[in-house]
C-alpha positions in Angstrom: 0.0 0.0 0.0 2.8 2.4 0.9 4.5 1.6 -2.5 1.3 2.4 -4.3 1.0 5.8 -2.5 4.7 6.6 -3.3 4.2 5.7 -7.0 1.1 7.8 -7.2 2.9 10.8 -5.6 5.8 10.4 -8.2 3.2 10.3 -11.0 1.5 13.4 -9.7 4.8 15.2 -9.6 5.6 14.1 -13.1 2.2 15.2 -14.4 2.6 18.6 -12.8 6.1 18.9 -14.3 4.8 17.9 -17.7 2.0 20.5 -17.5 4.5 23.1 -16.5 6.8 22.3 -19.4 3.8 22.4 -21.8 2.7 25.7 -20.5 6.2 27.2 -20.9 6.4 25.8 -24.4 3.0 27.3 -25.3 3.9 30.6 -23.8 7.2 30.8 -25.7 5.5 29.7 -28.9 2.9 32.5 -28.5 5.6 35.1 -27.8 7.6 34.0 -30.9 4.4 34.1 -33.1 3.7 37.6 -31.9 7.3 38.8 -32.3 8.0 36.9 -35.6 7.6 39.9 -37.9 9.8 42.1 -35.7 12.4 39.4 -35.4 12.6 38.9 -39.1 12.8 42.7 -39.7 15.6 42.9 -37.2 17.5 40.1 -39.0 16.9 41.9 -42.3 18.3 45.2 -40.9 21.3 43.4 -39.5 22.0 41.8 -42.9 21.6 45.2 -44.7 23.9 46.9 -42.2 26.7 44.3 -42.2 26.4 42.6 -45.5 28.9 44.9 -47.2 31.3 44.5 -44.4 31.0 40.8 -44.5 31.4 40.8 -48.3 34.7 42.8 -48.0 35.9 40.4 -45.3 35.1 37.5 -47.6 37.0 39.1 -50.5 40.0 39.9 -48.3 40.0 36.3 -47.0 39.8 35.0 -50.7 42.7 37.3 -51.6 44.8 36.0 -48.8 44.1 32.4 -49.8 45.0 33.2 -53.4 48.3 34.8 -52.3 49.2 31.7 -50.2 48.3 29.4 -53.1 50.3 31.6 -55.4 53.4 31.6 -53.2 53.3 27.9 -52.7 53.1 27.3 -56.4 55.9 29.8 -57.2 58.1 27.9 -54.8 57.3 24.6 -56.4 57.9 26.0 -59.9 61.2 27.6 -58.8 62.3 24.3 -57.3 61.4 22.4 -60.4 63.1 24.9 -62.6 66.3 24.6 -60.4 66.1 20.8 -60.6 65.7 21.0 -64.4 68.6 23.3 -64.7 70.8 21.1 -62.5 69.9 18.1 -64.6 70.8 19.9 -67.8 74.1 21.1 -66.4 74.9 17.5 -65.3 73.9 16.3 -68.7 76.2 18.7 -70.5 79.3 18.0 -68.4 
């Protein structure tokens, strides 16, 4: 009998917790529905304000990547050219 009361008490607590969670979810859902247009407008404003800055940062980043790639390939080409020249010199000796 005691076990049955304990289990009923636990179930009652779980039901109340579940109802609380559902209430919080419903409240947040309602708040977000009411503020949806304002939130989307704020995101649009942020994008308009910072899109040029982000674009320039993207271009700068691409430029840096291009320079790194270029420098690596120049080194490779120079080393191949040096090897080719050494091979030609050895061949002519």
